Backbone as JSON, one array per atom type, in Angstrom:
{
  "sequence": "XXXXXXXXXXXXXXXXXXXXXXXXXXXXXXXXXXXXXXXXXXXXXXXXXXXXXXXXXXXXXXXXXXXXXXXXXXXXXXXXXXXXXXXXXXXXXXXXXXXXXXXXXXXXXXXXXXXXXXXXXXXXXXXXXXXXXXXXXXXXXXXXXXXXXXXXXXXXXXXXXXXXXXXXXXXXXXXX",
  "N": [[56.16, 2.16, 58.17], [56.91, 0.83, 55.93], [54.56, -0.2, 55.05], [53.28, 2.1, 54.2], [54.9, 2.8, 52.08], [54.47, 0.62, 50.41], [51.73, 0.94, 49.87], [51.81, 3.46, 48.7], [53.37, 2.87, 46.48], [51.68, 1.05, 45.2], [49.57, 2.78, 44.59], [50.84, 4.6, 42.86], [51.55, 2.84, 40.84], [48.99, 2.01, 40.08], [48.01, 4.46, 39.21], [49.69, 4.99, 36.99], [49.02, 2.76, 35.45], [46.35, 3.34, 35.0], [46.55, 5.78, 33.55], [48.08, 4.9, 31.39], [46.37, 2.9, 30.37], [44.15, 4.48, 29.74], [45.27, 6.16, 27.78], [45.95, 4.2, 25.89], [43.4, 3.19, 25.26], [42.21, 5.53, 24.27], [43.81, 5.96, 22.02], [43.21, 3.64, 20.53], [40.47, 4.09, 20.14], [40.55, 6.45, 18.59], [41.85, 5.46, 16.31], [39.91, 3.61, 15.44], [37.81, 5.38, 14.93], [38.93, 6.95, 12.88], [39.22, 4.94, 10.96], [36.54, 4.29, 10.45], [35.7, 6.76, 9.46], [37.31, 6.98, 7.16], [36.28, 4.81, 5.71], [33.66, 5.73, 5.33], [34.13, 8.02, 3.75], [35.28, 6.79, 1.51], [33.1, 5.25, 0.64], [31.27, 7.28, 0.0], [32.71, 8.58, -2.0], [32.81, 6.54, -3.93], [30.09, 6.25, -4.47], [29.54, 8.8, -5.57], [31.22, 8.65, -7.8], [29.99, 6.58, -9.27], [27.55, 7.83, -9.82], [28.44, 10.0, -11.35], [29.51, 8.59, -13.54], [27.16, 7.45, -14.5], [25.7, 9.72, -15.27], [27.47, 10.74, -17.17], [27.39, 8.72, -19.06], [24.7, 8.93, -19.84], [24.79, 11.49, -20.96], [26.57, 11.05, -23.08], [25.03, 9.24, -24.57], [22.91, 10.92, -25.26], [24.24, 12.81, -26.85], [25.12, 11.16, -28.9], [22.64, 10.3, -29.95], [21.67, 12.77, -30.82], [23.57, 13.42, -32.77], [23.01, 11.4, -34.6], [20.38, 12.09, -35.31], [20.88, 14.6, -36.47], [22.5, 13.84, -38.62], [20.68, 12.34, -40.13], [18.88, 14.37, -40.7], [20.51, 16.08, -42.22], [20.9, 14.45, -44.44], [18.27, 14.29, -45.42], [17.88, 16.99, -46.07], [19.78, 17.32, -48.08], [18.73, 15.57, -50.0], [16.31, 16.87, -50.55], [17.24, 19.31, -51.57], [18.33, 18.45, -53.97], [16.03, 17.86, -55.37], [14.81, 20.27, -55.91], [15.15, 21.66, -58.41], [13.68, 20.01, -60.06], [11.05, 20.18, -59.21], [10.19, 22.78, -59.34], [8.83, 25.58, -61.18], [9.65, 27.61, -63.9], [7.88, 29.42, -64.96], [6.32, 30.51, -63.03], [5.53, 33.29, -61.56], [6.82, 35.34, -58.93], [5.77, 37.75, -56.72], [6.76, 40.99, -55.44], [5.3, 41.66, -53.23], [4.57, 39.14, -52.26], [7.09, 38.19, -51.48], [7.63, 40.07, -49.51], [5.61, 39.52, -47.58], [6.33, 36.9, -46.98], [8.91, 37.25, -45.9], [8.25, 38.81, -43.65], [6.75, 36.93, -42.25], [8.64, 35.04, -41.45], [10.29, 36.57, -39.98], [12.41, 37.9, -41.11], [14.33, 40.67, -41.73], [12.56, 42.36, -40.45], [11.49, 45.18, -38.68], [12.29, 45.65, -35.21], [10.89, 47.19, -33.46], [7.85, 48.1, -31.77], [6.43, 49.98, -33.13], [6.53, 49.39, -35.77], [4.51, 47.65, -36.52], [1.03, 47.26, -35.8], [-0.74, 46.33, -32.77], [-2.08, 44.08, -33.54], [-0.41, 42.9, -35.31], [-0.71, 43.8, -37.86], [0.28, 45.6, -40.8], [1.6, 48.9, -40.4], [0.08, 52.13, -41.13], [1.83, 53.63, -42.68], [3.53, 51.64, -43.69], [1.68, 50.14, -45.18], [0.85, 52.0, -47.11], [3.25, 52.46, -48.4], [3.91, 49.95, -49.45], [1.78, 49.2, -51.07], [1.75, 49.95, -53.8], [3.8, 48.47, -54.87], [3.38, 45.8, -54.44], [2.44, 44.02, -56.38], [4.38, 43.92, -58.27], [6.81, 42.16, -60.2], [9.15, 40.01, -58.68], [12.69, 39.43, -58.25], [13.05, 37.03, -57.16], [12.62, 33.52, -57.33], [10.78, 30.36, -57.6], [12.63, 28.35, -57.0], [14.51, 29.7, -55.42], [12.95, 30.25, -53.17], [12.27, 27.66, -52.32], [14.85, 26.66, -51.76], [15.52, 28.3, -49.62], [13.5, 27.59, -47.77], [14.09, 24.9, -47.34], [16.63, 25.12, -46.13], [16.04, 26.79, -43.91], [14.03, 25.29, -42.66], [15.56, 23.04, -42.02], [17.3, 24.18, -40.14], [15.44, 24.84, -38.13], [14.47, 22.29, -37.44], [16.83, 21.12, -36.51], [17.36, 22.69, -34.26], [15.09, 22.06, -32.77], [15.56, 19.32, -32.37], [17.88, 19.44, -30.8], [16.87, 20.76, -28.55], [14.94, 18.92, -27.67], [16.61, 16.71, -27.05], [18.09, 17.86, -24.99], [16.08, 18.31, -23.08], [15.28, 15.65, -22.63], [17.69, 14.64, -21.58], [18.0, 16.21, -19.25], [15.71, 15.43, -17.83], [16.33, 12.74, -17.43], [18.59, 12.93, -15.8], [17.62, 14.08, -13.5], [16.11, 12.24, -12.25]],
  "CA": [[56.59, 2.91, 57.04], [56.96, -0.07, 54.81], [53.2, -0.32, 54.53], [53.01, 3.34, 53.47], [55.64, 2.7, 50.81], [53.79, -0.36, 49.56], [50.47, 1.56, 49.44], [52.19, 4.52, 47.78], [53.83, 2.19, 45.27], [50.49, 0.53, 44.53], [48.83, 3.92, 44.05], [51.6, 5.1, 41.71], [51.4, 1.82, 39.8], [47.6, 2.09, 39.62], [47.89, 5.7, 38.44], [50.32, 4.81, 35.68], [48.2, 1.79, 34.71], [45.16, 4.06, 34.57], [46.95, 6.73, 32.5], [48.49, 4.1, 30.23], [45.16, 2.28, 29.82], [43.36, 5.55, 29.14], [45.96, 6.54, 26.54], [45.81, 3.08, 24.95], [41.99, 3.18, 24.84], [42.0, 6.72, 23.44], [44.5, 5.69, 20.76], [42.4, 2.65, 19.79], [39.22, 4.75, 19.74], [40.88, 7.35, 17.48], [42.1, 4.63, 15.13], [38.62, 3.08, 15.0], [37.07, 6.52, 14.36], [39.57, 7.27, 11.59], [38.9, 3.86, 10.02], [35.14, 4.49, 10.05], [35.66, 7.98, 8.64], [37.9, 6.63, 5.86], [35.3, 3.96, 5.03], [32.56, 6.59, 4.92], [34.62, 8.84, 2.64], [35.43, 5.89, 0.36], [31.76, 4.9, 0.16], [30.73, 8.48, -0.63], [33.45, 8.77, -3.24], [32.37, 5.51, -4.86], [28.73, 6.61, -4.87], [29.65, 9.94, -6.47], [31.84, 8.18, -9.04], [28.96, 5.86, -10.01], [26.58, 8.82, -10.3], [29.11, 10.71, -12.43], [29.58, 7.69, -14.69], [25.8, 7.3, -15.02], [25.37, 10.97, -15.96], [28.32, 10.83, -18.35], [26.84, 7.77, -20.02], [23.48, 9.53, -20.39], [25.19, 12.61, -21.82], [27.12, 10.47, -24.3], [23.9, 8.71, -25.33], [22.18, 12.06, -25.81], [25.06, 13.37, -27.93], [25.07, 10.19, -30.0], [21.31, 10.38, -30.55], [21.58, 14.05, -31.51], [24.37, 13.3, -34.0], [22.25, 10.54, -35.52], [19.28, 12.9, -35.81], [21.42, 15.63, -37.37], [22.94, 13.19, -39.86], [19.47, 12.03, -40.89], [18.37, 15.65, -41.17], [21.39, 16.54, -43.31], [20.6, 13.6, -45.6], [16.98, 14.74, -45.93], [18.08, 18.3, -46.68], [20.5, 17.09, -49.33], [17.78, 14.98, -50.96], [15.36, 17.92, -50.93], [17.93, 20.28, -52.43], [18.47, 17.83, -55.3], [14.72, 17.83, -56.04], [14.28, 21.61, -56.14], [15.09, 21.98, -59.83], [12.67, 19.17, -60.72], [9.68, 20.46, -58.77], [9.85, 24.2, -59.49], [8.48, 25.98, -62.54], [10.16, 28.95, -64.21], [6.8, 30.3, -65.39], [5.5, 30.87, -61.86], [6.12, 34.54, -61.06], [6.74, 35.67, -57.51], [5.68, 39.21, -56.61], [7.48, 41.59, -54.31], [4.4, 41.56, -52.08], [4.72, 37.77, -51.74], [8.38, 38.15, -50.79], [7.5, 40.88, -48.3], [4.83, 38.76, -46.59], [7.15, 35.74, -46.59], [9.97, 37.74, -45.0], [7.64, 39.19, -42.37], [6.3, 35.71, -41.57], [9.78, 34.35, -40.84], [11.04, 37.51, -39.15], [13.61, 38.37, -41.82], [14.33, 42.07, -42.09], [11.42, 43.03, -39.85], [11.91, 46.04, -37.56], [11.99, 45.05, -33.91], [10.09, 48.08, -32.62], [6.41, 47.9, -31.82], [5.86, 50.97, -34.03], [6.52, 48.84, -37.12], [3.21, 47.03, -36.76], [0.08, 47.46, -34.72], [-0.83, 45.25, -31.79], [-2.59, 42.88, -34.19], [0.65, 42.53, -36.26], [-1.03, 44.31, -39.17], [1.23, 46.65, -41.15], [1.2, 50.25, -40.04], [-0.44, 52.88, -42.27], [2.97, 53.99, -43.51], [3.96, 50.44, -44.4], [0.66, 49.77, -46.14], [0.91, 52.97, -48.2], [4.51, 52.28, -49.12], [4.0, 48.67, -50.15], [0.62, 48.91, -51.91], [2.07, 50.13, -55.21], [4.84, 47.56, -55.31], [3.04, 44.43, -54.07], [2.2, 43.14, -57.53], [5.53, 43.94, -59.18], [7.54, 40.89, -60.19], [10.37, 39.98, -57.88], [13.79, 38.64, -58.81], [13.02, 35.75, -56.46], [11.83, 32.5, -58.04], [10.39, 29.22, -56.77], [13.83, 27.64, -56.53], [15.06, 30.48, -54.3], [12.09, 30.06, -52.0], [12.44, 26.28, -51.86], [16.18, 26.54, -51.13], [15.45, 28.95, -48.32], [12.66, 26.81, -46.87], [14.84, 23.69, -46.97], [17.67, 25.54, -45.18], [15.38, 27.29, -42.7], [13.39, 24.13, -42.02], [16.63, 22.23, -41.43], [17.75, 24.85, -38.91], [14.39, 24.69, -37.12], [14.44, 20.9, -36.98], [18.05, 20.89, -35.73], [17.15, 23.33, -32.95], [14.08, 21.25, -32.06], [16.22, 18.07, -31.95], [18.76, 19.77, -29.67], [16.03, 21.06, -27.39], [14.35, 17.66, -27.19], [17.67, 15.94, -26.41], [18.41, 18.52, -23.72], [14.97, 18.01, -22.16], [15.39, 14.22, -22.26], [18.87, 14.49, -20.72], [17.71, 16.8, -17.94], [14.75, 14.57, -17.15], [17.02, 11.52, -17.03], [19.54, 13.2, -14.73], [16.96, 14.51, -12.28], [15.33, 11.14, -11.68]],
  "C": [[56.6, 2.04, 55.8], [55.58, -0.21, 54.19], [52.82, 0.93, 53.72], [53.7, 3.28, 52.11], [54.96, 1.73, 49.86], [52.5, 0.24, 49.02], [50.77, 2.66, 48.42], [52.62, 3.92, 46.45], [52.66, 1.63, 44.48], [49.68, 1.66, 43.89], [49.52, 4.48, 42.8], [51.45, 4.13, 40.55], [49.99, 1.88, 39.22], [47.39, 3.34, 38.77], [48.47, 5.53, 37.05], [49.57, 3.79, 34.83], [46.96, 2.48, 34.16], [45.48, 4.99, 33.4], [47.33, 5.97, 31.23], [47.28, 3.45, 29.56], [44.28, 3.31, 29.14], [43.96, 5.96, 27.8], [45.81, 5.47, 25.47], [44.39, 3.03, 24.4], [41.68, 4.36, 23.92], [42.62, 6.52, 22.06], [43.68, 4.71, 19.91], [41.09, 3.27, 19.31], [39.46, 5.69, 18.57], [41.13, 6.56, 16.2], [40.8, 4.07, 14.57], [37.79, 4.19, 14.34], [37.63, 6.88, 12.98], [39.26, 6.2, 10.54], [37.46, 3.99, 9.53], [34.99, 5.7, 9.14], [36.2, 7.7, 7.25], [36.94, 5.76, 5.06], [34.13, 4.79, 4.51], [32.94, 7.45, 3.72], [34.75, 7.99, 1.39], [34.07, 5.52, -0.23], [31.12, 6.08, -0.56], [31.39, 8.72, -1.97], [33.0, 7.77, -4.3], [30.96, 5.82, -5.37], [28.74, 7.78, -5.85], [30.25, 9.53, -7.81], [30.8, 7.45, -9.9], [27.93, 6.83, -10.59], [27.18, 9.61, -11.46], [29.16, 9.85, -13.69], [28.21, 7.5, -15.33], [25.41, 8.55, -15.82], [26.2, 11.13, -17.23], [27.81, 9.9, -19.44], [25.57, 8.33, -20.66], [23.81, 10.68, -21.33], [25.75, 12.08, -23.14], [26.01, 9.88, -25.18], [23.1, 9.83, -25.98], [22.94, 12.66, -26.99], [25.02, 12.43, -29.14], [23.72, 10.24, -30.71], [21.15, 11.67, -31.34], [22.39, 14.01, -32.81], [23.65, 12.46, -35.04], [21.1, 11.32, -36.14], [19.77, 13.96, -36.8], [21.92, 15.03, -38.68], [21.75, 12.84, -40.73], [18.87, 13.3, -41.47], [19.2, 16.18, -42.33], [21.13, 15.74, -44.58], [19.28, 14.04, -46.24], [17.11, 16.08, -46.65], [18.77, 18.15, -48.03], [19.56, 16.52, -50.4], [16.78, 16.02, -51.44], [16.01, 18.94, -51.86], [18.11, 19.74, -53.85], [17.15, 17.86, -56.07], [14.2, 19.21, -56.42], [14.13, 21.93, -57.62], [13.98, 21.2, -60.54], [11.24, 19.55, -60.36], [9.28, 21.92, -58.93], [9.59, 24.51, -60.96], [8.99, 27.39, -62.79], [9.04, 29.93, -64.58], [5.87, 30.7, -64.24], [6.09, 32.13, -61.24], [5.86, 34.73, -59.57], [6.74, 37.19, -57.42], [6.48, 39.71, -55.42], [6.62, 41.57, -53.06], [4.48, 40.18, -51.44], [6.01, 37.67, -50.93], [8.31, 38.93, -49.49], [6.73, 40.14, -47.2], [5.64, 37.57, -46.08], [8.23, 36.17, -45.6], [9.41, 38.15, -43.64], [7.25, 37.96, -41.57], [7.45, 34.99, -40.88], [10.65, 35.28, -40.01], [12.29, 38.03, -39.81], [13.44, 39.84, -42.19], [13.16, 42.86, -41.53], [11.92, 43.92, -38.71], [11.47, 45.44, -36.24], [11.14, 45.95, -33.04], [8.62, 47.78, -32.79], [5.74, 48.89, -32.77], [5.76, 50.43, -35.46], [5.18, 48.21, -37.46], [2.33, 47.29, -35.55], [0.08, 46.25, -33.79], [-1.3, 43.96, -32.42], [-1.63, 42.37, -35.27], [0.3, 42.95, -37.68], [-0.02, 45.4, -39.51], [0.69, 48.02, -40.75], [0.7, 50.96, -41.29], [0.68, 53.26, -43.22], [3.44, 52.79, -44.32], [2.96, 50.05, -45.48], [0.69, 50.7, -47.34], [2.15, 52.76, -49.05], [4.5, 51.02, -49.97], [2.87, 48.43, -51.13], [0.93, 49.03, -53.39], [3.04, 49.1, -55.74], [4.49, 46.09, -55.08], [2.89, 43.49, -55.25], [3.34, 43.16, -58.54], [6.25, 42.61, -59.09], [8.85, 41.04, -59.44], [11.45, 39.21, -58.63], [13.83, 37.25, -58.18], [12.17, 34.77, -57.27], [11.52, 31.34, -57.09], [11.6, 28.49, -56.21], [14.46, 28.36, -55.35], [14.27, 30.24, -53.02], [12.26, 28.65, -51.45], [13.8, 26.08, -51.19], [16.15, 27.13, -49.72], [14.64, 28.11, -47.33], [13.37, 25.54, -46.42], [15.9, 24.04, -45.92], [17.05, 25.96, -43.84], [14.7, 26.15, -41.93], [14.41, 23.23, -41.36], [17.15, 22.84, -40.14], [16.72, 24.68, -37.79], [14.36, 23.27, -36.56], [15.67, 20.56, -36.15], [17.92, 21.49, -34.33], [16.15, 22.52, -32.13], [14.71, 19.94, -31.56], [17.14, 18.33, -30.76], [17.95, 20.02, -28.41], [15.43, 19.78, -26.82], [15.39, 16.78, -26.5], [18.04, 16.54, -25.06], [17.33, 18.24, -22.68], [15.05, 16.58, -21.7], [16.55, 14.01, -21.3], [18.59, 15.03, -19.32], [16.7, 15.97, -17.17], [15.42, 13.3, -16.65], [17.97, 11.77, -15.86], [18.88, 13.62, -13.43], [16.13, 13.4, -11.64], [16.11, 10.39, -10.66]]
}
């Protein structure tokens, strides 16, 4: 009987050693897994932070370049506006037909329907009949008015082009 008790005691001890060793190994494996997972998350977070900082830097550079371009454009517009009085002549009449063509060319006051003009952008018969008698009449518009408008309109077009170019450059830089 003593031998049975010793064997039983050894088996119980072996069982508890096995269960304890298994639990200890499982605990260590979980800790190692969690440590690797934490390292992976930290590395991913750091990589994302660097990418964010790179994109933010590019965005800031784009904004700075755009502000510089707009400041230069504003300076040019101001200089041009100052020259208008010196380069225009009061004895140069502008006709209503000229103003009409100018407005149509820039899209000012032009009807948006296709019925307003034919497929070739020529005036419709109604428009041609209506405007033919008034095309040569003198307009209240003068050279200075036209130059002021062109300076303003040109400035708007150049500002939009600068914004578009900066946006394209930024998007190309961020997708590389």
